[in-house]
N, C-alpha and C positions, 0 to 999 in steps of 0.2 A: 340688777335684774338677771335672772337665770336665762340661759340660752333657750330660744324658742324653737330653733330648728335642729338642735342636736339629734342625730339619728338614734332611734331606740335600739337598745342592745339587749340581746337575750343570750342565755348560756349556750355553750357549744364549743367543741374543740376546733381550733383552726387547723387547716390543712397546709402543709408546706408549699412553698412557692418554687417555681422553676427559675426564679430570678438569678441571673449570672452575677456573682459577687464582683463588685468593682468593675462591672462591665465586661468581665472575661467570660469566654465560653459562648456557645451558640444560643440564640434565642429560640425557644421551642416553637415549632410551627404546628398548627392544628388544621384539620379539615374544617372544623366549625367551632366558633367561639360563641357562647350564649351568655347574655347578660341578665342576671336576676333569677331568683328561685321561687317566684310566686307560681300561680297556675300556668302562666305562659312558659316560663323557663323550665319548670319541671315537666310539663307536657311535651315540650320539645325534646328534652333529654330522654324521656321514656320512649318516644316514638323513634328517635334516632337509633337507640339501642335495638328496638324491635325491628328496625329496617336493616340491621347489620352494620350500622355506622357507629364505631366506637372511638374514632379519632376526634374527640371533642372535649372541651372543658366548659363548665358553667361557672361564671365569676359572680360572686355574691359579696356585697359590701358588709353585710351583717355577719353574725356568727351562727346563724341557723336559717333553715329554709322557711318559706311562708309568705314572703312579700307583704302585701297590705294586711293580711290576716295575722302576721307576726307583729307588725308595727302598731296596728290599731288595737290596743288592749283596753280601751276605755270601758267603764262600767256599762253594762247593757249592750255591748257591741254584738250584733247578730246580723244575719243575712235576711233580705226580704224577698228572696227567690227560694222556692221550695228545694229542700236538701237534695232530692233525687235528681234535680236538674242542675243544681249548682254543685256539680262534682263531675269528674271525668266519666265518660260513657264506658271507658275501658277499665275503670277502677271503681266499681260501684261499692257502696257501703250500706249493708243492710242494718246497721246498728245506730242510725240517727235516732236521737231521743225524741224529736218532735218534728212537726211539719217544716219549720225553719230552723236551720242549724245556728247555734251560738258561735261566737268567735272562737271560743276555746275548742269546740268540736271541730271547726274547720281547720284551725291551726294544727290540731292533733292529726286530722285527716291528711294534711299535706306532709307532715313529718312521716307518718306511717307510709304514705304513698312513695316517698323518696326511698324509704327502707325496702319496701316490698318489691319495687322494680329495680333495685340495685344501682341507683344513680349517684349515690353519695361519693363513691371513689372518683367521680368526674367533677365534683364540686370543689371550688377553691374559695373558702370563706375568707372574709377580711380583705377581699380584693375588690376595691371600688374602681369602676371605670373612670379614668381620668381623661383619656383621649383615644380616639380611633381614627386613623388616617389611611385613606386608600392610596396604595402605591401602584401607579399606572404601569410602571415598567415591569414589576414583579407580578402584577395583577393579584394582589392580596391585601389584606388589612394589617396595618401596624397598630398594635394595641398596647396602650400603656395603662397599667393598673397601679393601685397604691402599693403593690408588693412586687411588681416586676413587669417585664415587657414580653410580648408574644406576637406572633403573626398568625393569621388565619385566612384561609381562602374565602370562607363565608362568615358573616357576622349576623347574629340574630339577637335583637334586643327584646327583652321581655320585661321592661321597666314599667309598662302600663301608663295610665294617665292619672292614677291616684297615689303616686309615690312621693311627691314633693309637696309639702304643705304650702298653702297660700296664706301669707301674712298681710293683713290690711294696712294700708298707708294711713295711719291715724296720728295726728299731731300729739307728741308727747309719749307715745307708746313705749319707746325705749327708755324713758325716764321713770317709768313706774317702779316703785321701790318694793312692792309686794311680789308675790309669786305669779308668774305668767307662763302658760304652756299651751301648746296646740293639742287638740283632741287626739291627733295621730301620734303624739309623743307624751302620753299621759304620765304624770308624775305620781306614782302609787305611794311614794314615801311622804307625800304632802297630805296631811290630815285635813279634810274639809269640815270636820265637825265643828259647829259653832262659828264658822267664819262667814264673812260677808263676801259673796261670790258674784262676779259679773260674768255672764256668758254672752259672747258676741257671735251671733249667727243662729239661725233656726233651720238648718238644713238636715240632711239625713243622719249625721252623727249626733247633733244636738237633741233631736227628738228621741234618741235612744239613751243618752247619758243623763239628760236633765231629770227624767223621772227617777233615776237611780240616786242622784245626789241631793235632790230636793228635800227629802225627809231629814237629812243630817245637817244641812247648812242653816245658819241663823237667818240669813237674808240672801235671796237670789234675784239679781237684776238681770232680766233677759232682754238683750238688745236685738230687736227684730227689725230688719230692713224691709223685707217683704214676707208675708206669711205663706207657708206652703199648703197645698191641698193634701189632706191626710185622710186615708181610708182606714177602716177597721182591718186589723191583721188577723186572718183566720188561722191562728196558730193553736195547735193542741198536741199534747203528748201522744206519741205512738203507742198504741195498745200492745199488749203481749201477743195477741193473735196477729196483728198487723206485722209486728217484727218477725214473728215465726214464719209468716208467709213470705216476707222479704228474703229470709235466710234459706227457706226450703222449697218454695214453690217455683219450679223452673219458669223463667221468662216473666215472672210477676214484676220484679223490680224494673226490668227493661220496659215493660208495658207502662208502668206508672211514670217513668221518665219520659217516654215518648208521648203519652197522653198529655202530660203537663206542657211539653215543648210545643206540640201542635196546637193545643188549646190556647196558648199564649199568642200564637200568630194572629188570633182574632183582634187583639189589641192593636197590632200594627195596622190592620184595616181601619180601626176606629181613629187612630192618631193621624191618618192621612185624610180624614174627613171630619173637620171640626164640628159639624152638626151632630154627628154620631158621638163624638167625644163628650158632648154635653150630657149624654145619658150616663156616662161614667162619672162625670162631674156631680151629677145628682146624688150618686152613692156617697161621695165625699162630703157633699153639702149636707146630706141627711145625717151623716156621722157627726158633723160639727154641730148641727141643730140639736141633736139628741144629747150631745156631750156637754154643751155650754149653754145653760139657760139664761145667763145674763146677756141682755141684748147689746149693751155697750162693749162688753168684752168680745162677744161674738163678732161684732163689727170689726174690731181690731184684728181678729183672726181669720177674716174672710178675704181670700185673695181676689184681686181685681183682674185676673187673667184666666185664660182657659186652662182646664186641667191638663197636665202633662206638658204644658209649655215649659214649666220647670218640672223637675223630677217629681212624680207622684210618690208620696211616702205612705207608710202604713204603721199604725201604732194604736194600741188600746190603752196606753198609759200616759201619753203626752197631755191630752186635754185635762184629765184629772189632776195631774201634777202641777200644771201652771195655774190652776185655780186655787191653789192653797194660799193661806194668809201670808206666808213668807216669800211669795213670788210677786214681783212687779214686772210687767211687760212694758218696755220702753220702745216706742215707735218713732220718736222724734229724731233719732240719729245721734251720733257722737260728735261733739265739737272738738274735744281734746281729752287726753288722759293726763292727769296730774300725778305726782308721786304717790298719793294715797287715795285718789278718787278719780271718778270719771264725770266729766261735765257734758250734759246732753245739749243738743242743738237748741233746746228750749231754755237753756241757761241754768237748769237745775243741776246741782252738784251732789253726787251720791258717793259716800265713802265706800271703799272696797279694799280688801286685802288680797284677793285672788282673782285673776282674770283667766278665763278659759276661752281659747279661740276655737270656735266651731265654724271656721271660715273656709273650709274646703281645700282644694288642691289646684296646682298649676296645670290645668287640663288642656288649655289651648296654647300654652307657651311651655312646651316640654323641656325640662332641664337637660335631658339627654341630647337634645338638638344642639346644645352648646358644646358638646364633647365629640362630635362626629364631623369629619371633613371628607368630602367625596372627591370626585374627579376634578382636577384643576385646583385643588386646595380650597374648594368652596365649603364653607361651614353650613351644616344643615339648617341652623337657625337663619342664616342669611338667605338660603334657598327658600325658606318659608317666610320671608319678610312680609309678603303679601297675604300670608295665610297658609296653614298646613295643607298639604295635599299629597296623596299617594295613589298608587294603582292597586285597586282591590284592598285598600287599607294596609298594604303590606310592603310593596316595593316602591322605590322612589327614583325618578329620573335624575341622573347625575351621580347616583350612589350605587355602583355595581356591587353585586353579591351581598347587598344589605337587605335583611328582612326585618320589618318592625311589627312585632305582634301587638295587638291593640293599638294600631296606628290610627291615623286620621279616619274619621267616619266609621269607626267600628264599635262605638259604644251603643248600647241598646236602651230603648225606653219601654220595652215590652217583654224581654226575655232574658235568658241567662248569658253572661259573658263567656262562660265555658263553651257554649255552642260556637261562638265566634272564634275563640282561641283554638279549639280543635280543628276548625275549618282552616285556619291560617297555618297551623302546624302541618296539616295534610299538604298544603300548598308548598311549604318549605321542603318537606321530604320529597315530594314529587320533583321539585326543582333540582334538588341534589342528585336524584336518580337520573334525570334527563341530562344534567351536566356531565355526569360520570359516563353515561352511555355514549354521548357525543364527543367526549374528550374536551370539554369546554373549560376554559380558565375563568371566564366571567360571563354573567348574564346581567343585562341592565335594561329596565323597562324603557321603551321609547317614549319620548315626551308627548308625542301625538296620541299614543295609546292612553297615557295617564290623563291627558287633558280630556279626551273623549269620555273616559270613565267618570271623571268628575263633573262633566256637563250632564251626564245621565243622573248622577247623584243630585245635582242642583235641581234638575227637572222633577225628580221624585220628591224633593223637599218643598217645592212650591205648594203653597196652600195648606201645609201640614200644621199641626198644633205648635210645632217648634218655631215656625216662621211667621205664623199669623195669629198666635194665641195671645198676643198683647203683653209679653213679658220680656225682660232682659235676663238671660240665663247664662250659666257657664258653658252651655253648648255652643255659644256664639263667640267668635273672635272679635278683635277690635274693629274689624271692618264690617261686622254684622253678618258674616257668613257662618253657616253652621258647619264647622269642621270636625265635629265630634260624633254626631249620631248617624247610624246607618238607618235610613228612613223607610225601609221596606222590610219584607219578610226575610227571616234568616235562611229559608230554603234557597232564596236567590243568591245569597252570599255563599252558601255552601256549594251550590252548583258552580258558581264562578271561580271557586278556589279548589275545586276537586283535582284539576290538572292545570299545570302551567301551559299557556298557549304561547309557543315559541314565536309566533308571528308578531306578538306584541313586544318582543324583546330584541335588543342588539346582543349578538353572541360573539364571543372571542375565543379562538382556539388556544391551546396551550403553547403554540408557537408564538414567540414574541413578535407581535405585529400590531400596528395601530388600526389595521383594517378589520372591521367586524366580519364575522362569518355570515354569509347570507342565509336567510331561512330557506329550508328546502321542504 
């Protein structure tokens, strides 16, 4: 069986390492080390440069920038947030081809942004983070990458929550003799024409790639654990006039972005009130009713939970594709995988030569948490053994000078992640400025401040669609706590991260002392 989890690789020149051969020579020290070159990492790098901070490096395990939009190259991959909002506010693009950007457009946008803002000299490709350990005596991070060691005063992780594939624990999966791969590591060399294909999962990725591969495969067995709510996708090509206005009319693109951002805040109001969410559910229910005339099939595709309890999806092609003669929807689950077949929980054995995993990502068990050790040598994963938690989704008690972009409770069910990322980057830059102004060696959020913040989050989450919608989703951890979604308006998050409140932090001066500097 081929590897399921081998990272996707794209072309691109590697940049030299500062690794000291044979352990000789000094380890390079940085003001800031950034991990990852998706929206989070690139946004941080750009804002650091714009703030006059150039003593930083960005470590990227792959050979090109792009993050999830580099790695996810499956057929039909696209965004379901409007292009004007799913992009940086400071790097607008007037040349989007349609309402919702395709993967290829977004990947090109990120590469172009890296070039346009001059951050490539600061990127070290082929450098995977292996370990980051806080040195209490030196008050800096010791960083081990796959190509060398560094130290840094501040560490910013931009690995997100959609960077590591989740592989289901199915009996016999590793014994399958055919081709198997995850949707986030699509094998473009494997020709699907005329093959018997099994797709496991019916989430956001599957509803995009299934309609693309359905016409070419001989048989498509779609293993559905729970059906998603799906609404129509209002996508259309941008007209020549619209594109001209975006390019030439002052303020027009900014207006469109702002209009979309504030308009989406209405959904946060709905998701907090399940009775109102039912009105949105009717839209998805009508879409299903109109698209699937067969009552028996429609029953299979009708969720038994409230809309947005799991992520609300959008597609105009999913329902037509799965009603084709070569598609079978299997809802009985999987008992085991055999070398050339899959046996359902109903005992039916179906021959298959290709398995595609559309099973999502390790969102509530972040792999990066296994590679970071904070004060006292405590591993972040151990600190999170009872569930992920952070202060304002960004800083973590016990981990000085660590900033996690798209950390706990920063995912959105109603708006664009770029809004959250930009807010967090603002928080990082302000923290560095304040540290520099006060001559601080380290800042660490107080446990009581972090706990108080998370109690507020839990209060906001009470009664929302995510907690009372009747589903089990990837938003929830093993304890049933929602450690993923920010449950209210983005303006509240942006207001809370505009400036770092020093009263919420323990501060240490550059003089070596174990005593924190009192807040003044």
